[in-house]
C-alpha positions in Angstrom: 0.0 0.0 0.0 1.3 3.4 -0.9 1.5 6.2 1.7 0.5 4.0 4.6 2.2 6.6 6.9 -0.4 9.2 5.8 -3.4 7.1 6.7 -5.0 6.8 10.1 -5.2 3.3 11.8 -8.9 3.2 11.1 -8.3 4.0 7.4 -5.8 1.2 7.1 -8.1 -1.3 8.8 -10.8 -0.3 6.4 -8.5 -0.5 3.4 -7.5 -4.1 4.2 -11.0 -5.1 5.2 -9.9 -6.1 8.7 -10.5 -5.1 12.3 -8.7 -5.3 15.6 -9.5 -9.0 15.6 -7.3 -9.5 12.6 -7.8 -11.1 9.2 -9.8 -14.3 8.7 -8.1 -17.4 7.3 -10.0 -16.9 4.0 -8.6 -13.3 3.8 -5.1 -14.5 4.6 -5.2 -17.1 1.7 -6.6 -14.5 -0.7 -3.9 -12.0 0.2 -1.2 -14.7 -0.1 -2.4 -15.6 -3.5 -2.2 -11.9 -4.5 1.1 -10.9 -2.9 3.0 -14.2 -2.4 5.2 -15.1 0.5 6.9 -12.5 2.7 10.4 -13.5 1.8 13.2 -12.5 -0.5 13.5 -14.7 -3.5 16.3 -17.2 -3.5 18.4 -17.0 -6.7 21.5 -19.0 -7.5 24.5 -16.7 -7.9 26.1 -16.5 -11.3 29.3 -18.4 -11.9 32.5 -16.4 -12.2 33.0 -17.1 -15.9 29.4 -15.9 -16.6 30.1 -12.7 -14.8 33.3 -12.2 -16.8 31.6 -12.8 -20.1 28.9 -10.4 -19.3 31.4 -7.6 -18.9 32.4 -8.0 -22.5 28.8 -7.9 -23.7 28.7 -4.2 -23.7 28.3 -1.6 -26.4 31.1 0.5 -25.1 33.5 -2.5 -25.2 32.4 -3.4 -28.7 32.9 0.2 -29.7 36.5 0.0 -28.6 37.1 -2.9 -31.0 35.4 -1.1 -33.9 37.4 2.0 -33.3 40.6 0.0 -33.3 39.7 -1.7 -36.6 39.5 1.8 -38.2 43.0 2.7 -37.2 45.7 2.1 -39.9 48.8 3.9 -38.6 51.7 1.6 -37.9 52.4 2.9 -34.3 48.8 2.7 -33.2 48.6 -0.8 -34.7 50.9 -2.0 -31.8 50.1 0.5 -29.0 46.3 0.5 -29.2 45.7 -3.3 -28.8 47.7 -3.2 -25.5 45.7 -0.1 -24.2 42.4 -1.7 -25.2 43.4 -4.9 -23.5 44.2 -3.0 -20.2 40.8 -1.2 -20.4 38.9 -4.4 -21.0 40.6 -6.1 -18.1 40.0 -3.2 -15.8 36.4 -3.0 -16.9 35.8 -6.7 -16.3 37.5 -6.6 -12.9 35.3 -3.7 -11.7 32.2 -5.3 -13.1 32.7 -8.7 -11.5 33.6 -7.0 -8.2 30.3 -4.9 -8.3 28.2 -8.0 -9.1 29.8 -10.0 -6.3 29.2 -7.1 -3.8 25.5 -6.9 -4.9 25.0 -10.6 -4.4 26.7 -10.4 -0.9 24.5 -7.5 0.0 21.3 -9.5 -0.8 22.5 -12.4 1.3 23.3 -10.1 4.2 19.8 -8.6 4.1 18.3 -12.1 4.4 20.1 -12.5 7.7 18.0 -9.7 9.1 14.8 -11.5 8.2 13.2 -12.9 11.4 12.0 -16.5 11.4 8.8 -16.0 13.4 6.2 -13.3 14.0 3.4 -12.8 16.6 0.1 -12.2 14.7 -3.5 -11.6 15.6 -6.1 -13.4 13.5 -9.8 -14.0 13.6 -10.9 -17.2 15.3 -7.6 -17.6 17.2 -7.4 -17.0 20.9 -4.8 -14.2 21.7 -1.6 -13.9 19.8 -0.3 -16.8 17.7 3.1 -17.5 16.3 3.5 -17.9 12.6 6.5 -18.0 10.2 7.4 -14.5 9.2 7.2 -15.5 5.5 3.5 -16.3 6.0 2.6 -12.8 6.9 0.3 -10.9 4.4 -0.7 -7.3 4.0 -3.5 -6.5 6.5 -2.1 -8.8 9.2 -1.9 -7.4 12.7 1.5 -8.0 14.2 2.6 -7.5 17.8 6.3 -6.6 18.5 8.2 -6.1 21.8 11.7 -5.4 23.0 14.3 -7.5 21.2 12.0 -8.5 18.3 13.0 -8.0 14.7 10.3 -6.4 12.6 9.0 -9.1 10.3 7.4 -6.8 7.6 6.7 -3.2 7.1 4.2 -2.1 9.7 2.1 0.9 10.4 1.5 1.3 14.1 -2.1 1.1 15.3 -1.6 0.7 19.0 1.2 1.2 21.5 0.9 -0.8 24.7 3.9 0.7 26.5 4.6 4.3 27.4 6.9 4.6 24.3 8.3 2.4 21.7 11.8 2.9 20.3 13.2 1.3 17.2 16.8 0.7 16.1 16.6 1.3 12.4 20.3 2.0 11.9 20.6 -0.7 9.2 18.1 1.2 7.1 18.7 4.9 7.8 22.2 4.9 9.4 20.8 6.7 12.5 23.1 6.1 15.5 20.4 6.1 18.2 17.0 4.4 18.4 14.0 6.3 17.3 10.8 7.0 19.2 7.7 6.0 17.2 4.1 7.2 17.6 0.6 6.7 16.1 0.3 10.1 14.5 -0.3 10.3 10.7 2.4 11.9 8.6 0.5 13.9 5.9 3.4 14.4 3.5 3.1 11.7 0.8 6.8 12.2 -0.1 8.1 11.7 3.4 11.4 9.8 3.7 11.7 6.8 5.9 13.3 8.9 8.7 10.2 11.0 8.9 7.7 8.1 9.0 7.5 8.1 12.8 4.5 5.8 12.7 6.1 3.0 10.6 8.3 0.1 11.6 10.4 -1.3 8.8 11.3 -4.9 8.0 14.6 -6.0 9.5 14.9 -3.2 12.1 14.8 -4.0 15.8 12.6 -3.0 18.8 15.0 -1.3 21.3 12.2 -0.9 23.9 8.5 -1.0 24.3 5.6 -3.0 22.9 3.2 -2.2 20.1 0.9 -3.6 17.4 1.0 -2.7 13.8 -0.7 -3.6 10.5 1.3 -5.0 7.7 1.3 -2.7 4.7 4.3 -4.1 2.9 5.9 -7.5 2.4 9.1 -8.4 0.6 
């Protein structure tokens, strides 16, 4: 859902067709069919030789070869192939390094995904534990100190005096942030300004609250 931070708790509950009792099992299945599982897709990393070949499948690289073929001077016939070779090697090295870093970053993000979540659903007594990947938009999730946030949540209730979130992995903020229930009217607000939202992978530093899932992986 776009601009969940700008909506009131009642507006979010109405949007997802739920209440403070949570989604029904039928609604959960419908949402899962629509949005899929709340987990990052697992993709097999590319082999090193594939990454290297990809670096040469580039218009700029091909342009270097074409430009060289147009040169007829005797000196450039010996110098330019060497220069081109160095450029290609440097380009391939940087490209492979960037690809490997991107793959490592994705794997690192997966480590921040919690295994379980505390959810409120219709027909169930109290709070139940489910696998975090089974959460769907509209689910009501309870979080407390020490928990990792299992999906993007918009706060609808705070049980403690305050709730503080460590979101340094997302925003780089060095101290935990106090969250509240107030709507943030600016539709272009950045994550740091969304004081009513808890973001997936961040941690509860103190307090206890309940939020509605508005975004899954």
